[in-house]
C-alpha positions in Angstrom: 29.5 -37.5 23.2 26.5 -35.1 22.7 27.1 -31.6 24.1 24.2 -29.7 25.7 23.5 -26.4 24.5 22.1 -23.4 26.8 20.0 -20.8 25.1 19.9 -17.7 27.3 16.5 -15.9 26.9 15.4 -12.9 28.9 12.3 -13.9 31.4 8.9 -13.0 30.2 7.8 -9.4 30.8 5.4 -8.9 33.7 3.1 -6.9 31.4 2.5 -9.9 29.0 2.1 -12.6 31.7 0.5 -11.3 34.9 2.5 -12.3 38.1 -0.6 -13.9 39.7 -0.4 -16.4 36.6 3.1 -16.9 37.0 2.8 -17.9 40.6 0.1 -20.3 39.8 2.3 -22.0 37.0 5.3 -22.3 39.4 2.8 -23.8 42.1 1.6 -26.4 39.7 5.0 -27.5 38.6 7.1 -26.9 41.7 8.3 -30.3 43.6 10.2 -30.2 47.0 10.7 -26.3 46.7 12.2 -26.4 43.0 10.6 -25.5 39.8 10.8 -28.7 37.7 10.4 -28.6 33.7 7.7 -31.0 33.3 8.9 -32.0 29.8 12.5 -33.0 30.9 12.0 -33.6 34.5 15.0 -31.3 35.4 15.2 -28.5 37.9 15.4 -25.6 35.5 17.3 -23.1 37.9 19.8 -25.7 38.9 21.0 -25.9 35.2 21.6 -22.2 35.1 19.1 -21.5 32.2 16.5 -19.1 32.3 13.0 -20.1 33.1 10.7 -19.8 29.9 6.9 -19.8 30.3 6.0 -21.6 27.0 2.4 -20.9 25.6 1.0 -24.3 24.3 -1.1 -22.1 21.9 0.4 -19.1 20.6 -0.8 -15.8 22.8 -1.4 -13.8 19.3 -4.7 -15.8 18.9 -6.4 -14.2 21.9 -9.1 -12.9 20.0 -10.4 -16.6 19.1 -10.6 -17.6 22.8 -12.2 -16.1 25.9 -10.8 -13.3 27.1 -7.4 -14.0 29.4 -7.7 -17.7 28.4 -4.2 -18.0 26.4 -2.4 -15.7 29.1 -3.7 -18.0 31.9 -1.8 -20.9 33.8 -3.9 -23.6 31.8 -1.9 -22.6 28.4 1.5 -22.3 30.1 4.1 -24.9 30.7 7.5 -23.7 32.4 10.4 -25.1 30.4 13.8 -24.4 28.9 14.0 -21.8 26.1 15.5 -24.5 23.7 12.5 -26.9 24.3 9.9 -23.9 23.8 11.2 -23.2 20.4 10.7 -26.7 19.5 7.2 -26.9 20.5 6.4 -23.4 19.5 3.3 -23.3 17.0 3.6 -19.3 15.9 4.9 -19.4 12.3 6.9 -22.7 13.1 6.3 -26.2 12.4 6.7 -28.3 15.8 9.1 -31.1 16.3 7.4 -32.5 19.3 4.0 -32.9 21.0 1.9 -34.6 23.7 -0.4 -37.4 23.2 -2.9 -38.2 26.1 -2.1 -41.8 27.9 -4.2 -41.7 31.3 -5.3 -40.0 34.2 -2.9 -39.7 37.1 -4.9 -38.0 39.9 -7.7 -35.4 40.1 -5.2 -32.8 38.8 -3.0 -34.2 36.5 -2.8 -36.4 33.5 0.1 -38.5 31.9 1.0 -37.8 28.1 3.4 -39.5 25.7 5.9 -37.3 24.2 5.9 -37.6 20.4 8.8 -36.5 18.3 8.9 -35.4 14.6 10.4 -37.9 12.0 13.2 -35.2 11.5 14.2 -35.8 15.2 17.2 -38.1 14.9 19.4 -39.1 17.8 21.7 -35.8 17.7 18.8 -33.7 17.8 18.8 -31.1 20.6 15.4 -32.4 22.1 17.4 -35.5 23.1 19.9 -33.5 24.9 17.1 -32.4 27.4 14.4 -35.0 27.3 15.4 -38.2 28.9 12.0 -39.7 29.6 9.1 -41.2 27.6 6.0 -39.9 29.2 5.3 -36.1 31.2 3.0 -35.3 33.8 0.8 -32.1 32.9 -1.9 -30.4 34.5 -5.6 -31.6 33.7 -6.9 -27.9 33.1 -4.3 -27.8 30.2 -5.9 -30.7 28.4 -7.8 -28.6 25.9 -4.9 -26.6 24.5 -2.6 -29.8 24.4 -5.3 -31.6 22.2 -5.2 -28.4 19.7 -1.4 -28.7 19.8 -1.2 -32.4 18.8 -3.9 -31.9 15.9 -1.5 -29.2 14.4 1.5 -31.5 14.9 0.0 -34.5 13.3 -1.2 -32.5 10.2 2.1 -31.1 9.8 3.6 -34.6 10.0 1.2 -35.9 7.5 1.7 -33.1 5.0 5.4 -33.6 5.1 5.0 -37.6 4.5 2.6 -36.6 1.3 4.9 -34.0 -0.4 8.4 -35.1 0.8 11.0 -32.6 2.2 9.8 -29.7 -0.4 9.2 -27.0 1.9 7.2 -24.8 -0.4 4.9 -27.6 -1.3 4.6 -28.6 2.5 3.3 -25.1 3.1 0.8 -25.4 0.0 -0.5 -28.7 1.4 -1.1 -27.4 4.9 -3.2 -24.5 3.6 -5.2 -26.9 1.6 -6.2 -29.0 4.6 -9.6 -28.5 6.3 -9.0 -27.7 10.0 -11.8 -28.5 12.4 -11.7 -25.0 14.3 -10.8 -21.5 13.3 -7.8 -21.7 15.5 -6.2 -24.5 13.6 -6.9 -22.6 10.2 -5.0 -19.7 11.6 -2.1 -21.7 12.9 -1.8 -23.4 9.7 -2.1 -20.3 7.9 0.9 -18.9 9.8 3.3 -21.7 9.6 6.2 -20.6 7.5 10.1 -21.2 6.8 11.0 -19.0 9.6 13.6 -16.1 8.7 16.6 -16.2 11.3 18.3 -13.2 9.7 19.0 -10.9 6.5 21.9 -11.6 4.4 22.9 -8.2 3.0 26.3 -6.7 2.0 27.4 -3.2 1.1 29.2 -4.6 -1.7 26.1 -5.9 -3.3 24.3 -2.4 -3.3 23.8 -0.8 -6.5 22.1 2.9 -7.2 18.5 3.1 -7.1 16.9 6.1 -8.6 13.9 8.1 -7.4 11.4 6.9 -9.9 12.1 3.2 -8.9 11.6 4.0 -5.3 8.4 5.8 -6.2 7.2 2.8 -8.1 7.8 0.6 -5.0 6.0 2.9 -2.6 3.1 3.7 -4.9 2.6 -0.2 -5.8 2.8 -1.0 -2.0 4.2 -4.1 -2.7 7.4 -5.9 -4.3 8.5 -9.3 -4.9 12.1 -10.0 -3.9 14.5 -13.3 -4.1 14.3 -15.5 -1.2 17.9 -15.5 -0.8 17.7 -12.0 0.8 17.0 -13.9 4.2 18.6 -16.8 6.0 16.1 -19.6 7.1 15.6 -22.0 9.9 15.3 -24.8 7.1 18.2 -24.8 4.8 15.9 -24.5 1.7 15.1 -20.8 0.9 12.1 -20.0 -1.1 12.5 -18.7 -4.9 10.7 -15.4 -4.1 9.2 -13.7 -1.1 6.3 -11.1 -1.1 6.9 -7.8 0.7 4.7 -5.2 1.6 6.2 -1.6 1.6 5.4 0.2 4.9 7.4 3.3 4.3 10.5 4.8 2.9 12.7 6.9 5.0 13.8 9.6 2.8 16.8 10.7 4.8 18.1 7.3 5.8 17.2 6.1 2.3 15.8 3.0 4.1 12.8 0.8 3.2 10.7 -0.7 5.8 9.1 -4.1 4.9 6.7 -6.7 6.1 6.5 -10.2 4.7 2.6 -10.8 4.7 3.0 -14.6 3.8 4.6 -15.1 7.4 1.3 -14.3 9.1 -2.4 -15.1 8.7 -4.6 -12.7 6.6 -6.4 -11.6 9.6 -3.3 -10.8 11.6 -1.8 -8.8 8.6 -5.0 -6.7 8.5 -4.7 -6.0 12.1 -1.0 -5.1 11.8 -1.9 -2.6 9.0 -4.7 -1.0 10.9 -2.7 -0.4 13.9 0.9 0.5 12.4 2.0 4.1 12.3 3.8 4.6 9.2 5.0 8.2 10.1 6.8 7.1 13.3 7.8 3.7 12.4 7.8 2.5 16.3 5.7 -0.7 16.6 3.2 -0.6 19.3 3.4 -3.2 22.1 0.3 -5.0 20.5 2.5 -5.6 17.4 5.6 -6.8 19.2 5.0 -10.3 17.3 5.4 -8.9 13.8 8.9 -8.4 12.2 9.5 -5.3 10.3 12.7 -5.6 8.2 14.6 -2.4 7.6 16.9 -2.5 4.3 18.6 0.3 2.5 17.1 0.9 -0.8 20.5 0.4 -2.6 20.9 -2.9 -0.8 17.4 -4.1 -1.8 17.6 -3.2 -5.3 19.7 -6.3 -6.5 17.0 -8.7 -4.8 14.0 -7.0 -6.5 12.2 -9.5 -9.0 9.1 -7.4 -9.9 7.1 -4.6 -8.4 3.2 -5.4 -7.2 1.5 -8.1 -8.9 2.9 -9.9 -12.0 -0.1 -9.2 -14.2 -1.9 -6.3 -12.3 -5.1 -5.4 -13.7 -4.3 -1.8 -13.1 -1.0 -2.0 -14.8 -2.5 -3.7 -17.9 -5.0 -1.0 -18.0 -2.6 1.7 -18.0 -0.9 0.3 -21.1 -4.2 -0.2 -22.9 -5.2 3.4 -22.2 -1.8 5.0 -22.9 -0.3 3.1 -25.8 3.2 3.6 -26.8 3.7 6.6 -29.0 1.2 8.7 -26.9 2.2 12.3 -27.0 1.3 15.1 -24.0 2.4 18.4 -22.8 2.8 18.8 -19.2 4.9 20.0 -16.3 7.9 17.9 -14.8 10.4 19.5 -12.3 13.6 18.7 -14.2 12.4 20.1 -17.5 9.4 22.2 -16.8 6.6 22.6 -19.4 7.4 20.2 -22.4 6.1 17.8 -25.0 6.6 14.3 -23.9 6.4 10.9 -25.5 5.6 7.5 -24.3 8.5 5.0 -25.5 7.8 1.8 -23.3 6.6 0.0 -20.4 9.0 -1.9 -17.9 6.6 -4.9 -16.4 9.1 -5.7 -13.9 9.4 -2.2 -12.2 6.1 -1.0 -13.2 7.3 2.1 -14.8 6.7 3.9 -18.0 9.6 5.4 -20.1 9.0 8.8 -21.5 11.0 11.0 -24.1 11.1 14.5 -23.1 13.2 17.4 -24.8 15.7 18.9 -22.7 16.9 22.9 -22.4 19.7 22.2 -24.9 17.1 20.8 -27.6 18.3 17.1 -27.1 16.1 14.2 -26.0 16.2 12.5 -22.5 14.5 9.7 -21.2 12.6 9.8 -17.8 10.5 7.2 -15.9 7.3 7.5 -14.5 4.9 5.4 -12.2 1.4 4.3 -13.1 -0.2 7.3 -11.1 2.4 9.9 -12.5 1.9 9.0 -16.2 -1.9 8.8 -15.7 -2.0 12.5 -14.1 0.4 14.0 -16.8 -1.5 12.6 -19.7 -4.8 13.9 -18.1 -3.2 17.4 -18.1 -3.3 17.8 -14.3 -0.5 19.2 -12.2 0.4 18.1 -8.7 -0.1 20.1 -5.7 3.6 20.2 -5.1 4.4 21.3 -8.6 1.4 24.0 -8.4 2.9 25.5 -5.3 6.4 26.1 -6.8 4.8 27.6 -10.1 2.8 30.1 -8.7 4.2 33.9 -9.1 6.9 32.6 -11.4 7.4 33.7 -15.1 7.0 31.3 -18.1 7.6 31.3 -21.8 4.6 31.3 -23.9 4.4 30.1 -27.2 1.4 28.7 -29.4 0.1 28.6 -33.0 -2.5 30.9 -31.8 0.3 33.7 -31.5 1.7 33.0 -34.8 4.7 31.2 -33.1 5.8 34.6 -31.4 7.6 34.3 -28.1 5.8 35.8 -25.0 6.5 35.9 -21.4 4.1 36.0 -18.4 3.7 35.6 -14.8 1.8 32.5 -13.6 -1.0 33.8 -11.2 -3.3 30.6 -11.0 -2.9 27.0 -12.3 -5.6 24.3 -12.2 -7.3 21.7 -14.4 -4.9 21.9 -17.3 -5.2 25.8 -17.5 -3.1 28.7 -16.4 -4.1 32.5 -15.6 -1.0 34.3 -16.9 -0.3 37.9 -16.3 1.4 39.2 -19.2 4.9 40.8 -19.2 5.3 43.9 -21.5 8.3 46.2 -22.3 8.0 49.6 -20.5 7.4 52.1 -23.0 9.6 54.8 -21.2 12.6 52.4 -20.7 12.4 51.0 -24.0 13.6 54.0 -25.7 16.5 54.3 -23.3 17.7 50.7 -23.1 20.0 48.7 -25.3 17.9 46.9 -27.8 19.9 43.7 -27.3 19.0 43.7 -23.5 15.3 44.1 -23.1 13.5 44.8 -19.7 10.0 43.4 -18.9 7.5 44.6 -16.2 4.0 43.3 -15.5 1.2 44.5 -17.7 -1.9 46.3 -16.2 -5.2 47.6 -17.8 -5.4 51.3 -16.9 -8.7 53.0 -16.0 -8.9 54.0 -19.8 -8.5 50.3 -20.8 -4.9 50.9 -22.0 -2.2 48.1 -21.6 0.4 49.7 -19.2 3.9 48.0 -18.2 4.9 49.1 -14.7 6.7 47.9 -11.5 3.4 48.1 -9.5 -0.2 49.4 -10.3 -0.8 53.1 -10.2 -3.4 54.0 -9.3 -4.5 50.7 -7.4 -7.6 50.6 -9.4 -5.7 49.3 -12.6 -6.3 45.6 -13.3 -3.6 43.0 -14.2 -3.6 42.4 -17.9 -4.0 38.6 -18.1 -5.4 35.7 -20.1 -6.2 32.2 -19.4 -4.4 29.7 -21.5 -4.1 25.9 -21.6 -0.6 24.6 -20.0 0.2 23.3 -23.5 1.0 26.9 -24.5 3.7 27.2 -21.8 7.3 26.1 -22.5 10.3 25.5 -20.3 11.3 26.0 -16.7 9.6 28.7 -14.6 11.9 31.5 -13.9 12.3 34.9 -12.2 13.4 38.3 -13.8 16.7 39.5 -12.8 16.9 43.1 -12.9 13.8 42.9 -14.9 15.5 41.1 -17.5 14.8 37.3 -18.8 17.7 35.1 -18.0 20.0 34.2 -20.9 19.3 30.3 -20.6 15.4 31.1 -20.9 16.1 33.2 -24.1 18.4 30.5 -25.5 16.0 27.5 -24.6 13.3 29.3 -26.4 15.1 28.8 -29.8 14.4 25.0 -29.2 10.8 25.3 -28.9 9.3 23.6 -32.0 5.4 23.7 -32.4 5.5 21.4 -35.3 5.0 18.1 -33.5 2.4 19.3 -31.0 0.4 21.3 -33.8 0.5 18.2 -36.1 -1.3 16.3 -33.4 -3.5 19.4 -32.6 -2.1 19.4 -28.9 -3.1 22.9 -27.5 -6.0 23.3 -30.0 -8.7 25.1 -28.0 -12.5 24.3 -28.5 -15.8 25.2 -27.1 -18.4 22.7 -25.9 -22.1 23.1 -24.5 -22.9 21.0 -21.4 -26.3 21.2 -19.9 -26.7 24.7 -21.6 -23.2 26.0 -20.4 -20.6 26.7 -22.9 -17.1 25.5 -21.6 -13.8 26.0 -23.2 -11.4 22.9 -23.4 -8.0 22.1 -24.9 -6.3 19.3 -26.4 -3.6 18.1 -24.0 -2.9 14.6 -25.2 -2.8 12.3 -28.4 -3.2 8.6 -28.2 -2.1 6.7 -31.5 -4.5 3.9 -32.7 -6.1 3.5 -29.2 -9.6 1.8 -28.5 -9.5 -0.6 -31.7 -7.3 1.1 -33.9 -8.6 4.7 -33.6 -6.7 8.0 -32.8 -7.9 9.7 -29.8 -7.5 13.3 -28.5 -7.9 13.8 -25.0 -9.4 17.6 -24.2 -9.4 18.8 -20.8 -12.1 21.6 -19.8 -11.6 24.3 -17.8 -13.7 23.0 -15.0 -11.5 19.8 -14.6 -13.6 17.4 -16.5 -12.3 15.8 -19.8 -13.2 13.5 -22.4 -11.5 11.6 -25.4 -12.6 12.4 -29.1 -11.8 10.7 -32.3 -10.1 12.9 -35.2 -13.7 13.2 -37.0 -15.2 14.1 -33.7 -12.6 16.8 -33.0 -12.9 18.2 -36.4 -16.6 18.4 -36.0 -16.3 20.2 -32.9 -14.0 22.8 -34.0 -16.2 23.4 -37.2 -19.1 24.0 -34.9 -17.3 26.6 -33.2 -16.8 28.4 -36.5 -13.7 30.3 -35.5 -12.1 30.9 -32.2 -13.1 34.5 -32.7 -16.8 33.8 -33.1 -17.6 32.9 -29.4 -14.8 35.1 -27.8 -15.9 38.3 -25.9 -14.4 41.3 -27.0 -14.3 44.7 -25.1 -16.2 47.6 -26.9 -16.2 51.1 -26.4 -19.5 53.3 -25.3 -21.2 55.1 -22.7 -21.8 51.8 -20.9 -18.3 51.8 -19.8 -18.7 54.4 -17.3 -20.2 51.7 -15.1 -16.8 49.8 -15.0 -15.8 49.3 -11.3 -19.3 50.1 -10.2 -21.2 47.5 -7.8 -24.8 46.5 -8.2 -27.3 44.5 -6.3 -29.7 41.8 -7.8 -33.0 42.2 -6.0 -34.4 38.9 -7.2 -31.8 36.8 -5.3 -31.5 35.9 -1.8 -28.7 37.5 0.4 -26.7 34.3 0.4 -26.7 33.9 -3.2 -23.2 34.3 -4.9 -24.1 36.8 -7.3 -26.0 39.0 -5.0 -23.6 41.5 -4.9 -21.4 42.1 -7.9 -19.0 44.4 -9.5 -18.7 45.2 -13.3 -15.3 44.7 -14.8 -15.7 45.2 -18.5 -18.2 45.8 -21.3 -18.1 43.2 -24.2 -19.8 41.9 -27.4 -19.2 39.0 -29.5 -20.2 38.0 -33.0 -23.4 36.1 -32.0 -25.2 39.0 -30.4 -25.7 42.7 -31.4 -26.2 43.9 -28.0 -23.5 44.9 -25.1 -23.0 43.0 -22.2 -21.7 43.8 -18.6 -19.1 41.2 -17.4 -19.1 40.9 -13.6 -18.0 39.0 -10.6 -19.1 38.1 -7.0 -17.6 40.8 -4.8 -18.1 38.8 -1.7 -16.2 36.0 -3.0 -13.2 37.6 -4.7 -11.4 40.4 -3.4 -9.9 41.3 -6.9 -10.4 40.4 -10.4 -10.9 36.8 -10.8 -10.1 34.5 -13.6 -12.6 34.6 -16.8 -14.6 31.4 -16.0 -15.6 33.1 -12.7 -17.2 36.0 -14.7 -20.8 36.4 -15.4 -22.4 38.3 -18.3 -25.7 40.2 -18.5 -27.2 42.6 -21.3 -26.5 46.1 -20.6 -30.3 46.9 -21.6 -31.4 45.0 -18.3 -29.8 47.7 -16.0 -31.0 51.1 -15.3 -30.7 53.8 -16.6 -31.0 51.7 -19.8 -34.2 50.1 -18.6 -36.2 52.8 -17.3 -38.5 50.4 -15.1 -38.8 46.9 -13.9 -35.1 46.2 -13.8 -33.8 43.4 -11.5 -30.6 45.2 -10.7 -30.0 48.4 -8.5 -26.7 50.3 -8.5 -25.0 51.0 -5.1 -23.9 54.2 -4.2 -20.3 54.2 -2.9 -19.9 56.5 0.4 -17.9 59.4 -0.1 -14.6 59.6 1.8 -14.6 62.4 4.3 -11.6 64.7 4.0 -9.4 65.3 7.0 -9.5 68.6 8.6 -6.7 70.1 10.6 -7.5 71.4 14.0 
């Protein structure tokens, strides 16, 4: 004996279907004061079931129809929840439909109920339906016709490919529908998920780099068995879009885009708030799956598209064996080498030296490895580095260890204020325990180590260096002493490998008449058709790749590093250091209208002396070297008696306070 199944579903919300529409639906299908389900012919309330207002055409396709049409009474049939599910078109293959037979009267038509070939004698439909034809309102004819077209195409597709659900979906997508609404419905029909099969026992640890790879790619492919389905057959794999990762809860939020039409997915992504994770009312038809990352990990087959063009490009541009110098939080500034690429997780494995002198392996995502190789430092890393002390060691300093304080870091270059031993304390202290203080340039251009500048006119004694000259984790002085772990780590800093590949080598190149300093930050072995390449990052943020011969030619054109470097020189001109002048030829809003002289310099290319100065309005203090301008001293008065473009300003004298 067949057992009747009652499925309790809460009534439709008034904000979805207006009360006036519900009243009209009840009026059309009420007989002798009782609301009758036209499909089964039974009194719905008498059975104890809830009244379900079933939409013939899914209401999510409102935008294809006239405003309010799908929420109107013409598109709604009052029925049992179980029957609603069987005739549902949204993401669902209907198991019954209605074919027009004849007119009844001026308001109603007769329809024959058509069942799917899957409906047998024990199917739930036969527990409700005991009649062959139904009487439905004439104004619903348009929507019932569309429903029948979808039903017949689904049946024909199944007959063509058999019971293979995946092939059935492919066949439906190939069919040419008459209208846009049919194309949308076919595109959304899926093997509906009924739940997620997850177990704490199946959870495995997942690293931060793997999670970063998921989030960065924005898409993962997982095994279909992660879910249970309305049809017993589970697909081999499911494409999932990463909506967000909840850091505290370690929870991934996923959307399965193949469960919806492309237009619907686009609409969802435009209106979904990833920060709050709360679905708007307009997105209530979408299912967002929340899965712990550790539970999701065993089901992930691959990250992103299988043969992503971006992933292939990264492997071509950054081949295995690439050497580069940059900053990572776990190890600080270090030399790293690309070891391998993991295609399934879209991760690059890199070898890095740890503070104990041994090698560790780290995983980086596509964007991370591209940024590191280019010599750039992330905003988060930059904020934690400023005003910290670092170890400086390069072939330019004859491998001598030096310490400095990071004042600025950008475009692969760092401005470092040097740390020096205080001359007074040096005589008193234990030679095995050195104390360091920031170094300043006094008014006499002498380097002085002190806790703070005195007088305030002292300028920080600093240099601008490639980040490839910096090593190890940033640190802070403890009682003006370098921590022991920093000094011990310094013993393992070996420049042979980086120097052998010219990493850290500085060059000078002219662009549009301007000379810019650059440094080699990366080495690519046999890339670009078997040619070794060296990536140079310039001080303004631009970069380029040079072959070995091009790099040697550029270095040769620079002659020596000392040939193009400005050097401070003595002379009567130094009395103007600290003074301010105005360029009378420039407009008031020009960046070099009002400037302050900071040094008198000279180089091997010119016999003349030059003033170095900066824009006083843009910088409250001494800026980095690339923001300084240089002009011959001979162009300034009194060295040029007349016709000078510059005028010295007169600093107002401070009035003495007088006591009353």
